[in-house]
MOPAC internal coordinates of N, CA, C and O (Angstrom, degrees):
PM7 1SCF
backbone

  N    0.0000 0     0.00 0     0.00 0    0    0    0
  C    1.6120 1     0.00 0     0.00 0    1    0    0
  C    1.3992 1   104.84 1     0.00 0    2    1    0
  O    1.2310 1   122.32 1   -54.46 1    3    2    1
  N    1.5039 1   113.16 1   125.54 1    3    2    1
  C    1.4323 1   116.80 1   177.28 1    5    3    2
  C    1.5648 1   114.13 1   -80.57 1    6    5    3
  O    1.2310 1   121.01 1     0.46 1    7    6    5
  N    1.3437 1   115.67 1  -179.54 1    7    6    5
  C    1.4405 1   120.79 1  -177.26 1    9    7    6
  C    1.4551 1   110.61 1   -62.74 1   10    9    7
  O    1.2310 1   117.08 1   138.12 1   11   10    9
  N    1.3249 1   123.16 1   -41.88 1   11   10    9
  C    1.4030 1   126.15 1  -174.51 1   13   11   10
  C    1.5735 1   109.26 1   -66.29 1   14   13   11
  O    1.2310 1   122.52 1   135.46 1   15   14   13
  N    1.3578 1   112.77 1   -44.54 1   15   14   13
  C    1.4921 1   117.02 1   174.93 1   17   15   14
  C    1.6000 1   115.59 1   -59.38 1   18   17   15
  O    1.2310 1   123.15 1   138.22 1   19   18   17
  N    1.2201 1   111.57 1   -41.78 1   19   18   17
  C    1.4753 1   117.67 1   178.24 1   21   19   18
  C    1.4878 1   112.28 1   -68.31 1   22   21   19
  O    1.2310 1   118.86 1   144.97 1   23   22   21
  N    1.3153 1   119.78 1   -35.03 1   23   22   21
  C    1.4196 1   122.99 1   171.58 1   25   23   22
  C    1.4955 1   111.91 1   -62.75 1   26   25   23
  O    1.2310 1   120.31 1   135.91 1   27   26   25
  N    1.2905 1   117.00 1   -44.09 1   27   26   25
  C    1.4488 1   124.73 1   177.87 1   29   27   26
  C    1.5818 1   110.51 1   -57.71 1   30   29   27
  O    1.2310 1   124.19 1   127.06 1   31   30   29
  N    1.3265 1   109.56 1   -52.94 1   31   30   29
  C    1.5025 1   110.52 1   177.56 1   33   31   30
  C    1.4777 1   117.07 1   -59.21 1   34   33   31
  O    1.2310 1   119.06 1   140.58 1   35   34   33
  N    1.3577 1   119.40 1   -39.42 1   35   34   33
  C    1.4520 1   124.74 1   178.06 1   37   35   34
  C    1.4908 1   107.19 1   -62.60 1   38   37   35
  O    1.2310 1   119.40 1   129.85 1   39   38   37
  N    1.4480 1   118.76 1   -50.15 1   39   38   37
  C    1.5511 1   117.12 1  -179.05 1   41   39   38
  C    1.4736 1   114.58 1   -57.95 1   42   41   39
  O    1.2310 1   120.54 1   138.24 1   43   42   41
  N    1.3534 1   116.58 1   -41.76 1   43   42   41
  C    1.4123 1   123.31 1  -179.55 1   45   43   42
  C    1.6348 1   111.76 1   -60.79 1   46   45   43
  O    1.2310 1   124.30 1   133.78 1   47   46   45
  N    1.4057 1   109.36 1   -46.22 1   47   46   45
  C    1.5166 1   114.56 1   175.55 1   49   47   46
  C    1.5295 1   114.46 1   -60.63 1   50   49   47
  O    1.2310 1   123.49 1   135.66 1   51   50   49
  N    1.3734 1   110.91 1   -44.34 1   51   50   49
  C    1.5885 1   112.31 1  -177.39 1   53   51   50
  C    1.5175 1   112.66 1   -64.36 1   54   53   51
  O    1.2310 1   124.24 1   140.95 1   55   54   53
  N    1.4584 1   109.48 1   -39.05 1   55   54   53
  C    1.4731 1   111.32 1   178.30 1   57   55   54
  C    1.5521 1   117.80 1   -67.72 1   58   57   55
  O    1.2310 1   122.75 1   143.85 1   59   58   57
  N    1.3655 1   112.34 1   -36.15 1   59   58   57
  C    1.5247 1   117.80 1   170.99 1   61   59   58
  C    1.4243 1   109.34 1   -57.17 1   62   61   59
  O    1.2310 1   118.58 1   121.05 1   63   62   61
  N    1.2557 1   120.30 1   -58.95 1   63   62   61
  C    1.5651 1   123.72 1  -179.08 1   65   63   62
  C    1.5158 1   108.49 1   -53.46 1   66   65   63
  O    1.2310 1   118.09 1   137.26 1   67   66   65
  N    1.2737 1   121.24 1   -42.74 1   67   66   65
  C    1.3885 1   122.01 1   177.33 1   69   67   66
  C    1.4694 1   116.07 1   -63.31 1   70   69   67
  O    1.2310 1   120.84 1   138.41 1   71   70   69
  N    1.3113 1   116.00 1   -41.59 1   71   70   69
  C    1.3833 1   121.52 1   173.37 1   73   71   70
  C    1.4666 1   116.55 1   -56.78 1   74   73   71
  O    1.2310 1   120.33 1   133.83 1   75   74   73
  N    1.3886 1   116.97 1   -46.17 1   75   74   73
  C    1.4758 1   121.95 1   176.72 1   77   75   74
  C    1.5099 1   109.20 1   -64.14 1   78   77   75
  O    1.2310 1   117.48 1   139.44 1   79   78   77
  N    1.4457 1   122.41 1   -40.56 1   79   78   77
  C    1.2576 1   120.07 1   178.34 1   81   79   78
  C    1.5378 1   113.00 1   -65.00 1   82   81   79
  O    1.2310 1   120.86 1   139.43 1   83   82   81
  N    1.3247 1   115.97 1   -40.57 1   83   82   81
  C    1.6169 1   121.68 1   174.92 1   85   83   82
  C    1.4982 1   108.80 1   -58.73 1   86   85   83
  O    1.2310 1   118.28 1   140.80 1   87   86   85
  N    1.2675 1   120.89 1   -39.20 1   87   86   85
  C    1.5271 1   126.57 1   178.97 1   89   87   86
  C    1.5603 1   108.28 1   -63.20 1   90   89   87
  O    1.2310 1   122.15 1   145.54 1   91   90   89
  N    1.3137 1   113.49 1   -34.46 1   91   90   89
  C    1.4537 1   114.69 1  -179.11 1   93   91   90
  C    1.5844 1   113.61 1   -86.27 1   94   93   91
  O    1.2310 1   122.87 1   177.13 1   95   94   93
  N    1.4274 1   112.10 1    -2.87 1   95   94   93
  C    1.4997 1   114.78 1   171.52 1   97   95   94
  C    1.5539 1   110.42 1   115.75 1   98   97   95
  O    1.2310 1   118.64 1   175.84 1   99   98   97
  N    1.2106 1   120.20 1    -4.16 1   99   98   97
  C    1.5108 1   119.35 1   177.16 1  101   99   98
  C    1.4496 1   115.07 1   -58.42 1  102  101   99
  O    1.2310 1   117.82 1   -56.94 1  103  102  101
  N    1.3068 1   121.76 1   123.06 1  103  102  101
  C    1.4223 1   133.11 1   177.67 1  105  103  102
  C    1.4721 1   113.45 1  -130.67 1  106  105  103
  O    1.2310 1   122.06 1    -6.79 1  107  106  105
  N    1.2705 1   113.67 1   173.21 1  107  106  105
  C    1.6264 1   118.97 1  -178.23 1  109  107  106
  C    1.5279 1   114.03 1   -52.07 1  110  109  107
  O    1.2310 1   123.12 1   139.31 1  111  110  109
  N    1.2882 1   111.62 1   -40.69 1  111  110  109
  C    1.4609 1   123.76 1   178.96 1  113  111  110
  C    1.5197 1   110.42 1   -51.20 1  114  113  111
  O    1.2310 1   119.61 1   146.65 1  115  114  113
  N    1.2621 1   118.36 1   -33.35 1  115  114  113
  C    1.4059 1   121.28 1  -171.05 1  117  115  114
  C    1.5828 1   110.78 1   -94.24 1  118  117  115
  O    1.2310 1   119.07 1   174.00 1  119  118  117
  N    1.2622 1   119.39 1    -6.00 1  119  118  117
  C    1.4548 1   124.55 1   174.41 1  121  119  118
  C    1.5003 1   111.95 1   -91.82 1  122  121  119
  O    1.2310 1   118.05 1  -105.48 1  123  122  121
  N    1.3289 1   121.33 1    74.52 1  123  122  121
  C    1.4310 1   126.38 1   170.81 1  125  123  122
  C    1.3433 1   110.18 1  -126.26 1  126  125  123
  O    1.2310 1   119.75 1   -45.43 1  127  126  125
  N    1.3457 1   118.09 1   134.57 1  127  126  125
  C    1.4662 1   124.78 1   175.54 1  129  127  126
  C    1.6372 1   105.29 1   -64.82 1  130  129  127
  O    1.2310 1   121.61 1   -27.41 1  131  130  129
  N    1.3778 1   114.52 1   152.59 1  131  130  129
  C    1.4341 1   119.08 1   174.07 1  133  131  130
  C    1.5634 1   113.26 1   -51.18 1  134  133  131
  O    1.2310 1   117.83 1   -36.29 1  135  134  133
  N    1.3336 1   121.73 1   143.71 1  135  134  133
  C    1.3513 1   125.67 1   174.18 1  137  135  134
  C    1.5731 1   114.42 1   -47.46 1  138  137  135
  O    1.2310 1   120.90 1   138.87 1  139  138  137
  N    1.1954 1   115.88 1   -41.13 1  139  138  137
  C    1.5296 1   120.01 1   178.81 1  141  139  138
  C    1.5106 1   117.89 1   -86.43 1  142  141  139
  O    1.2310 1   119.96 1  -169.25 1  143  142  141
  N    1.3000 1   117.68 1    10.75 1  143  142  141
  C    1.4067 1   126.98 1  -169.67 1  145  143  142
  C    1.6436 1   107.43 1   -70.69 1  146  145  143
  O    1.2310 1   122.58 1   133.54 1  147  146  145
  N    1.2589 1   112.66 1   -46.46 1  147  146  145
  C    1.6869 1   119.82 1   170.62 1  149  147  146
  C    1.3223 1   107.62 1  -120.51 1  150  149  147
  O    1.2310 1   122.91 1   -29.15 1  151  150  149
  N    1.5171 1   112.02 1   150.85 1  151  150  149
  C    1.3889 1   124.32 1   177.14 1  153  151  150
  C    1.5176 1   109.67 1   -63.99 1  154  153  151
  O    1.2310 1   121.45 1   133.80 1  155  154  153
  N    1.4095 1   114.84 1   -46.20 1  155  154  153
  C    1.4862 1   118.17 1  -176.41 1  157  155  154
  C    1.5263 1   101.62 1  -117.50 1  158  157  155
  O    1.2310 1   121.55 1   -42.54 1  159  158  157
  N    1.3343 1   114.64 1   137.46 1  159  158  157
  C    1.5318 1   119.19 1   179.87 1  161  159  158
  C    1.5604 1   106.82 1  -105.55 1  162  161  159
  O    1.2310 1   122.06 1   -28.76 1  163  162  161
  N    1.3533 1   113.65 1   151.24 1  163  162  161
  C    1.4979 1   121.15 1   171.71 1  165  163  162
  C    1.4396 1   107.52 1  -133.98 1  166  165  163
  O    1.2310 1   119.98 1   -92.36 1  167  166  165
  N    1.3041 1   117.65 1    87.64 1  167  166  165
  C    1.5370 1   121.96 1  -173.69 1  169  167  166
  C    1.4951 1   110.36 1   -54.52 1  170  169  167
  O    1.2310 1   119.78 1   130.33 1  171  170  169
  N    1.3589 1   118.02 1   -49.67 1  171  170  169
  C    1.4341 1   123.33 1  -176.58 1  173  171  170
  C    1.4526 1   111.51 1   -59.34 1  174  173  171
  O    1.2310 1   119.43 1   136.78 1  175  174  173
  N    1.3298 1   118.69 1   -43.22 1  175  174  173
  C    1.3943 1   121.92 1   177.71 1  177  175  174
  C    1.4991 1   112.91 1   -65.52 1  178  177  175
  O    1.2310 1   119.12 1   137.26 1  179  178  177
  N    1.3147 1   119.29 1   -42.74 1  179  178  177
  C    1.5376 1   125.99 1   178.36 1  181  179  178
  C    1.5228 1   106.30 1   -61.84 1  182  181  179
  O    1.2310 1   118.80 1   140.43 1  183  182  181
  N    1.3645 1   119.89 1   -39.57 1  183  182  181
  C    1.5592 1   118.06 1   175.39 1  185  183  182
  C    1.4860 1   112.99 1   -62.79 1  186  185  183
  O    1.2310 1   119.86 1   136.11 1  187  186  185
  N    1.3556 1   117.86 1   -43.89 1  187  186  185
  C    1.5202 1   125.84 1  -177.91 1  189  187  186
  C    1.5290 1   105.53 1   -64.01 1  190  189  187
  O    1.2310 1   119.23 1   136.47 1  191  190  189
  N    1.2953 1   119.08 1   -43.53 1  191  190  189
  C    1.4962 1   119.23 1   178.42 1  193  191  190
  C    1.4854 1   109.93 1   -60.59 1  194  193  191
  O    1.2310 1   122.38 1   127.23 1  195  194  193
  N    1.3416 1   113.05 1   -52.77 1  195  194  193
  C    1.5224 1   115.07 1  -177.83 1  197  195  194
  C    1.4590 1   115.28 1   -56.75 1  198  197  195
  O    1.2310 1   120.92 1   146.28 1  199  198  197
  N    1.4600 1   115.84 1   -33.72 1  199  198  197
  C    1.4500 1   123.35 1   178.10 1  201  199  198
  C    1.6203 1   109.11 1   -64.90 1  202  201  199
  O    1.2310 1   123.65 1   136.47 1  203  202  201
  N    1.2322 1   110.60 1   -43.53 1  203  202  201
  C    1.5444 1   118.20 1  -177.60 1  205  203  202
  C    1.5504 1   107.52 1   -67.34 1  206  205  203
  O    1.2310 1   118.80 1   136.77 1  207  206  205
  N    1.3293 1   119.90 1   -43.23 1  207  206  205
  C    1.3375 1   123.63 1  -178.92 1  209  207  206
  C    1.6190 1   110.98 1   -61.59 1  210  209  207
  O    1.2310 1   122.79 1   129.96 1  211  210  209
  N    1.4325 1   112.27 1   -50.04 1  211  210  209
  C    1.4095 1   115.13 1   178.67 1  213  211  210
  C    1.5941 1   111.95 1   -58.15 1  214  213  211
  O    1.2310 1   120.74 1   137.33 1  215  214  213
  N    1.2814 1   116.19 1   -42.67 1  215  214  213
  C    1.5081 1   124.66 1   179.99 1  217  215  214
  C    1.4860 1   103.45 1   -56.75 1  218  217  215
  O    1.2310 1   115.65 1   124.89 1  219  218  217
  N    1.4007 1   125.86 1   -55.11 1  219  218  217
  C    1.3177 1   130.23 1  -167.43 1  221  219  218
  C    1.5374 1   105.39 1   -65.44 1  222  221  219
  O    1.2310 1   115.13 1   149.65 1  223  222  221
  N    1.2977 1   126.84 1   -30.35 1  223  222  221
  C    1.4878 1   133.16 1  -175.47 1  225  223  222
  C    1.4802 1   104.06 1   -81.37 1  226  225  223
  O    1.2310 1   117.91 1   158.48 1  227  226  225
  N    1.2940 1   121.58 1   -21.52 1  227  226  225
  C    1.5108 1   120.04 1  -170.56 1  229  227  226
  C    1.5689 1   113.58 1    84.68 1  230  229  227
  O    1.2310 1   120.85 1  -155.39 1  231  230  229
  N    1.3380 1   115.99 1    24.61 1  231  230  229
  C    1.4413 1   115.88 1  -177.74 1  233  231  230
  C    1.6494 1   106.31 1  -109.47 1  234  233  231
  O    1.2310 1   122.90 1   -12.68 1  235  234  233
  N    1.2739 1   112.05 1   167.32 1  235  234  233
  C    1.4951 1   119.27 1  -177.13 1  237  235  234
  C    1.5821 1   107.92 1   -77.76 1  238  237  235
  O    1.2310 1   119.26 1    10.58 1  239  238  237
  N    1.2976 1   119.01 1  -169.42 1  239  238  237
  C    1.4149 1   126.02 1  -171.67 1  241  239  238
  C    1.5438 1   109.30 1   -79.81 1  242  241  239
  O    1.2310 1   121.86 1   167.90 1  243  242  241
  N    1.3995 1   114.05 1   -12.10 1  243  242  241
  C    1.4511 1   120.29 1   174.68 1  245  243  242
  C    1.6292 1   115.23 1  -101.01 1  246  245  243
  O    1.2310 1   124.67 1  -175.52 1  247  246  245
  N    1.3336 1   108.64 1     4.48 1  247  246  245
  C    1.5127 1   113.20 1   179.56 1  249  247  246
  C    1.5146 1   113.29 1    85.20 1  250  249  247
  O    1.2310 1   119.54 1  -164.53 1  251  250  249
  N    1.3038 1   118.49 1    15.47 1  251  250  249
  C    1.4394 1   124.75 1   179.54 1  253  251  250
  C    1.4892 1   110.54 1   -92.21 1  254  253  251
  O    1.2310 1   118.14 1   -58.80 1  255  254  253
  N    1.3946 1   121.16 1   121.20 1  255  254  253
  C    1.3627 1   122.56 1   173.68 1  257  255  254
  C    1.4455 1   113.55 1   -49.22 1  258  257  255
  O    1.2310 1   120.01 1   -41.44 1  259  258  257
  N    1.3381 1   117.58 1   138.56 1  259  258  257
  C    1.4909 1   122.75 1  -179.75 1  261  259  258
  C    1.5526 1   103.94 1   -80.12 1  262  261  259
  O    1.2310 1   119.56 1   -22.17 1  263  262  261
  N    1.4416 1   118.45 1   157.83 1  263  262  261
  C    1.4083 1   121.69 1   175.63 1  265  263  262
  C    1.5155 1   109.95 1   -67.18 1  266  265  263
  O    1.2310 1   123.50 1   141.18 1  267  266  265
  N    1.3760 1   110.90 1   -38.82 1  267  266  265
  C    1.6570 1   112.42 1   175.83 1  269  267  266
  C    1.5183 1   113.84 1   -57.20 1  270  269  267
  O    1.2310 1   122.92 1   134.01 1  271  270  269
  N    1.2842 1   112.01 1   -45.99 1  271  270  269
  C    1.5091 1   116.81 1  -178.96 1  273  271  270
  C    1.5501 1   114.26 1   -63.39 1  274  273  271
  O    1.2310 1   123.20 1   143.93 1  275  274  273
  N    1.2393 1   111.47 1   -36.07 1  275  274  273
  C    1.5041 1   117.82 1   176.30 1  277  275  274
  C    1.4994 1   111.10 1   -71.82 1  278  277  275
  O    1.2310 1   119.62 1   133.17 1  279  278  277
  N    1.3580 1   118.33 1   -46.83 1  279  278  277
  C    1.4626 1   122.22 1   174.73 1  281  279  278
  C    1.4557 1   113.55 1   -56.32 1  282  281  279
  O    1.2310 1   121.01 1   137.64 1  283  282  281
  N    1.3538 1   115.67 1   -42.36 1  283  282  281
  C    1.4851 1   118.43 1   175.36 1  285  283  282
  C    1.5424 1   114.15 1   -61.42 1  286  285  283
  O    1.2310 1   118.64 1   158.59 1  287  286  285
  N    1.2451 1   120.20 1   -21.41 1  287  286  285
  C    1.4241 1   123.85 1  -179.94 1  289  287  286
  C    1.4850 1   109.98 1  -104.29 1  290  289  287
  O    1.2310 1   119.02 1  -159.81 1  291  290  289
  N    1.3368 1   119.47 1    20.19 1  291  290  289
  C    1.5181 1   124.34 1   179.66 1  293  291  290
  C    1.5574 1   108.91 1    61.08 1  294  293  291
  O    1.2310 1   119.83 1  -152.87 1  295  294  293
  N    1.2694 1   117.93 1    27.13 1  295  294  293
  C    1.4709 1   118.84 1   175.86 1  297  295  294
  C    1.5403 1   114.94 1  -110.85 1  298  297  295
  O    1.2310 1   121.20 1  -148.80 1  299  298  297
  N    1.3606 1   115.30 1    31.20 1  299  298  297
  C    1.4142 1   117.30 1  -173.88 1  301  299  298
  C    1.5184 1   113.80 1   -58.36 1  302  301  299
  O    1.2310 1   120.96 1   154.42 1  303  302  301
  N    1.4392 1   115.76 1   -25.58 1  303  302  301
  C    1.5243 1   117.73 1   175.71 1  305  303  302
  C    1.5154 1   109.02 1   -59.41 1  306  305  303
  O    1.2310 1   120.25 1   139.19 1  307  306  305
  N    1.3246 1   117.12 1   -40.81 1  307  306  305
  C    1.5325 1   119.81 1   177.76 1  309  307  306
  C    1.3688 1   113.91 1   -59.27 1  310  309  307
  O    1.2310 1   118.19 1   132.61 1  311  310  309
  N    1.3418 1   121.05 1   -47.39 1  311  310  309
  C    1.4922 1   126.64 1   175.33 1  313  311  310
  C    1.5846 1   107.06 1   -56.33 1  314  313  311
  O    1.2310 1   120.00 1   136.80 1  315  314  313
  N    1.2286 1   117.60 1   -43.20 1  315  314  313
  C    1.4392 1   115.49 1  -172.30 1  317  315  314
  C    1.5359 1   112.86 1   -70.28 1  318  317  315
  O    1.2310 1   123.00 1   146.07 1  319  318  317
  N    1.3106 1   111.86 1   -33.93 1  319  318  317
  C    1.6496 1   126.51 1   171.74 1  321  319  318
  C    1.4456 1   103.33 1   -55.70 1  322  321  319
  O    1.2310 1   119.23 1   124.53 1  323  322  321
  N    1.3529 1   119.07 1   -55.47 1  323  322  321
  C    1.4962 1   121.14 1  -173.49 1  325  323  322
  C    1.5627 1   113.19 1   -69.20 1  326  325  323
  O    1.2310 1   121.62 1   153.98 1  327  326  325
  N    1.3473 1   114.50 1   -26.02 1  327  326  325
  C    1.4309 1   118.35 1   176.70 1  329  327  326
  C    1.5932 1   107.04 1   -77.17 1  330  329  327
  O    1.2310 1   118.90 1   137.16 1  331  330  329
  N    1.2508 1   119.71 1   -42.84 1  331  330  329
  C    1.3770 1   121.75 1  -179.37 1  333  331  330
  C    1.6230 1   112.81 1   -58.91 1  334  333  331
  O    1.2310 1   122.82 1   147.19 1  335  334  333
  N    1.2864 1   112.20 1   -32.81 1  335  334  333
  C    1.4094 1   121.28 1  -176.17 1  337  335  334
  C    1.6405 1   112.44 1   -85.56 1  338  337  335
  O    1.2310 1   122.93 1   176.90 1  339  338  337
  N    1.2671 1   112.00 1    -3.10 1  339  338  337
  C    1.4633 1   123.75 1   176.26 1  341  339  338
  C    1.5484 1   109.74 1    78.66 1  342  341  339
  O    1.2310 1   119.84 1  -158.33 1  343  342  341
  N    1.3553 1   117.90 1    21.67 1  343  342  341
  C    1.4412 1   118.36 1  -175.86 1  345  343  342
  C    1.6096 1   107.20 1   -91.57 1  346  345  343
  O    1.2310 1   118.77 1   146.07 1  347  346  345
  N    1.3100 1   119.95 1   -33.93 1  347  346  345
  C    1.3259 1   130.50 1   172.02 1  349  347  346
  C    1.5108 1   108.25 1  -102.26 1  350  349  347
  O    1.2310 1   118.18 1   -51.59 1  351  350  349
  N    1.2822 1   121.08 1   128.41 1  351  350  349
  C    1.4440 1   122.07 1   173.80 1  353  351  350
  C    1.4341 1   113.94 1   -81.83 1  354  353  351
  O    1.2310 1   120.55 1   -26.69 1  355  354  353
  N    1.4261 1   116.55 1   153.31 1  355  354  353
  C    1.4322 1   120.14 1  -175.18 1  357  355  354
  C    1.5202 1   112.62 1   -54.99 1  358  357  355
  O    1.2310 1   120.41 1   140.68 1  359  358  357
  N    1.3962 1   116.83 1   -39.32 1  359  358  357
  C    1.4723 1   119.60 1  -176.44 1  361  359  358
  C    1.4605 1   115.09 1   -84.73 1  362  361  359
  O    1.2310 1   121.57 1   175.53 1  363  362  361
  N    1.3455 1   114.59 1    -4.47 1  363  362  361
  C    1.5227 1   118.95 1   176.62 1  365  363  362
  C    1.5483 1   115.47 1   -79.25 1  366  365  363
  O    1.2310 1   121.60 1   -53.42 1  367  366  365
  N    1.3122 1   114.54 1   126.58 1  367  366  365
  C    1.4191 1   118.76 1   178.63 1  369  367  366
  C    1.5124 1   116.24 1  -105.68 1  370  369  367
  O    1.2310 1   120.10 1   180.00 1  371  370  369

């Protein structure tokens, strides 16, 4: 298995796990580090980093994988399932 194939497998796995967690109700509000995780907190920076991470992954601002990113990974059936459940809207790509 070459590096590109390994990366593809990782991305598909990560998005499948994310889709399962999203189906169970995981959203952005749930992704906060413990209060005692850092000595000093920077909430604005934490929000910006989370925005950048979601964008990098191809997820929306709630951390839900987009239909397009799922289709690009040959996971269109996962996007259809999330759409049928009302998690992804029809016009959301």
